[in-house]
BASE-92655 format. One line per field, with one value per residue (C-alpha): residue number from 1; x, y, z. Coordinates in nm, 3 decimals, always signed. Example, Ala and Ser with C-alpha at 12.3 -4.5 7.8 and 13.67 -1.06 7.14 Angstrom:
<pts>
resi <- c(1; 2)
xx <- c(+1.230; +1.367)
yy <- c(-0.450; -0.106)
zz <- c(+0.780; +0.714)
</pts>
This chain:
<pts>
resi <- c(1; 2; 3; 4; 5; 6; 7; 8; 9; 10; 11; 12; 13; 14; 15; 16; 17; 18; 19; 20; 21; 22; 23; 24; 25; 26; 27; 28; 29; 30; 31; 32; 33; 34; 35; 36; 37; 38; 39; 40; 41; 42; 43; 44; 45; 46; 47; 48; 49; 50; 51; 52; 53; 54; 55; 56; 57; 58; 59; 60; 61; 62; 63; 64; 65; 66; 67; 68; 69; 70; 71; 72; 73; 74; 75; 76; 77; 78; 79; 80)
xx <- c(+3.330; +3.014; +2.770; +2.416; +2.275; +2.449; +2.466; +2.086; +2.202; +2.359; +1.997; +1.938; +2.313; +2.431; +2.500; +2.646; +2.896; +2.963; +3.116; +3.276; +3.635; +3.620; +3.275; +3.332; +3.523; +3.214; +3.026; +3.260; +3.345; +2.958; +2.925; +3.243; +3.152; +2.775; +2.585; +2.406; +2.042; +2.116; +2.282; +1.975; +1.889; +2.281; +2.187; +1.866; +2.014; +2.240; +1.928; +2.015; +2.327; +2.561; +2.729; +2.737; +2.908; +3.112; +3.300; +3.304; +3.638; +3.523; +3.194; +3.378; +3.525; +3.219; +3.087; +3.423; +3.316; +2.986; +3.177; +3.384; +3.027; +2.837; +3.184; +3.161; +2.784; +2.768; +3.088; +2.897; +2.576; +2.710; +2.982; +2.691)
yy <- c(-1.735; -1.640; -1.927; -1.782; -1.530; -1.201; -1.386; -1.253; -0.872; -0.923; -0.988; -0.723; -0.676; -0.941; -0.801; -0.476; -0.681; -0.913; -0.577; -0.444; -0.542; -0.602; -0.721; -1.003; -1.182; -1.132; -1.339; -1.590; -1.651; -1.683; -1.966; -2.129; -2.116; -2.085; -2.416; -2.409; -2.426; -2.048; -1.873; -1.934; -1.565; -1.545; -1.778; -1.648; -1.332; -1.445; -1.603; -1.465; -1.281; -1.623; -1.466; -1.098; -1.189; -1.437; -1.179; -0.883; -0.918; -0.991; -1.212; -1.436; -1.486; -1.568; -1.809; -2.026; -2.017; -2.145; -2.428; -2.538; -2.541; -2.714; -2.998; -3.041; -3.048; -3.308; -3.548; -3.512; -3.636; -3.923; -4.027; -4.164)
zz <- c(+2.966; +2.832; +2.801; +2.685; +2.944; +2.842; +2.490; +2.441; +2.453; +2.111; +1.936; +1.701; +1.633; +1.544; +1.169; +1.316; +1.512; +1.231; +0.970; +1.290; +1.335; +1.708; +1.666; +1.483; +1.746; +2.018; +1.766; +1.687; +2.051; +2.118; +1.814; +1.933; +2.319; +2.375; +2.326; +1.993; +2.113; +2.258; +1.940; +1.724; +1.705; +1.554; +1.303; +1.164; +1.144; +0.880; +0.668; +0.280; +0.413; +0.372; +0.017; +0.138; +0.415; +0.311; +0.068; +0.341; +0.549; +0.859; +0.768; +0.641; +0.948; +1.142; +0.805; +0.890; +1.260; +1.161; +0.928; +1.219; +1.442; +1.182; +1.148; +1.541; +1.557; +1.299; +1.383; +1.745; +1.578; +1.365; +1.604; +1.809)
</pts>
């Protein structure tokens, strides 16, 4: 399982992966499995792209993965 070391190879290629039928699954898996502190470059790649991605057939799935990450992170932060 990818935990951060190999993930950096996606840096600079995130948007191309998100728009790809198979690549979007890779990005979703990174969001789900890699520690948040190691996927900042993915979050950075999405700046000013949320509206466009949310209406894209594959991009919307990646945005939903971020929603799940946000809920998990928020839950763990406030559950104390």
